[in-house]
C-alpha angles and dihedrals in degrees: 000000000000116000124216107262120250092011133115133214118246096262093053094042091052090048092050091053091043094236138110122267091252089056090048089054090049091053088053093049089053094049095245094116128034126224132189133198110266123232123264135038095306094057089199109181119258131196124228111239093219092058091048091053091048092052090050090053093049091048092048090052090048093051091049089053090047091052092046092051091046093050093046090071090065106060088299138120121342111271102189142016122261135164095199111080136022119189107190139144093358095309135106117213126187108207090339098312121110110252093220091053090047090054090056099042110029135050124237093257090055091051091049089054090046092053094043101043108013090233113136113221096019116128129208113229106220113206121221107259127192111220135176113284106273142134143211100323136112088231091060092050091048095047089051090052096044089052091057117112112281088225107045121200096221118068125194090241093055122117116289100258091045095051092045091054091048093048092048089053093051092051094044089050091054091051089050090049089053092054105272114152139199129354140304129068115353095244091054090050089052094047090050093051093044095046101240130126092209099093092144090060091050090048090055092047089052092051095046089053096046100102141348109178120257101350117155097270095045092048088050090053090054094049093050093044091051087060087060094249119161125262097259091049092051093050092045091053091048091048091053089053091048092055090063113117092236092053127033091336088075088071091077090059091048092051088056092048091052092047092049091047089058093048105040108011133274097265097055094042093047091049091055094045096045110117127230088257091055093253122139114214110244096028136092123032118199092216094051112050093168093045140290108278090208094062094043090055094050091048089050097052092046099044094097089056095064116100118257092257094048132253102239096262099098090041090053093049092049093048093051091046092049101039103029104023089232131134126212122270131214089272091063092046092052093048089050089053091050092046098046093042092048089231121175118275114280092030094120093058090043092054089051093049097042092047094044092050091080090052092050091054092049091052090049091051089052094048091048091050089053086056095204129119112245100233114152121187123244122235098230116228100168129102117305121233113259116269113261119222130351103226129078148148 
């Protein structure tokens, strides 16, 4: 019996594809694999080798795409377009402007306007908002956002000036909930409420916290905004993500590490804070192998506030650099600000959240302008349904 050239019987074709014969038949019924009548009286179906090889190549390419997409969620490839933040060559740029330079040259309200509208030189006017008495704590910020009207008047899709005013009111309300008092620039209000004369340092810390690409909280803001939620709901969801211990919630541990370093020495404090994986909280950022420029700037502008004998911060940084080969992150920089300015407990996290709030809103505005629900697909790894039937073409 002559066999059709360059074709395989079902058993060999299934083995080549690494599937059962039932799955092979299913591929044929779905048009993914071709089959042809075999020679001889039995006319048993045979499978062209070229078609099987092409299917294997398509499947390999699809798996590569799946793996790339899967890996991109873990400090990997970009997953969506954004005009807000570029992290490249050890620098962080907001709409093309270096974030460190912005912290020296522009106020927080100007950076908010830059992120929200893309207009350099514009300034957001923050209204004076009366909030429930609070202080520098995540709970105070969350309570304020939860108390917001369930049906807000300002939607993310509103006209530019309207949504800018609504966004400014949301941010000003968060500052008031954190203890800011009176009028003027937001950093001045915060300094007044927290009892420090160093409003310029606070302003720089807010700017340096304003945005950092697709971190967990900013991606959360985009997802919630894509579902057409209100501004307060977007910011509340992002705040909940920021509170996670592997995101902004880490700042609380770093505050404790900095305080302990000042009291008992960096080596003892670091030894106690060292994680099981050998990581020291507040050090080592995957996107900045040579060091986080935001942390370096905060340490620089507060260096003169450390007492002559040191406050443990510089010793801690030197120890981590020498023993672990790690540089400080923004968390350490914010904790150093809170420590050196003698701010109330919880201030480091609040600076992070208040600064990042304008970035969350910027991401929400981009997501809303895109007008598509963010709905990724899962790569299923659970049990497969049982194969149905054992006969086929």
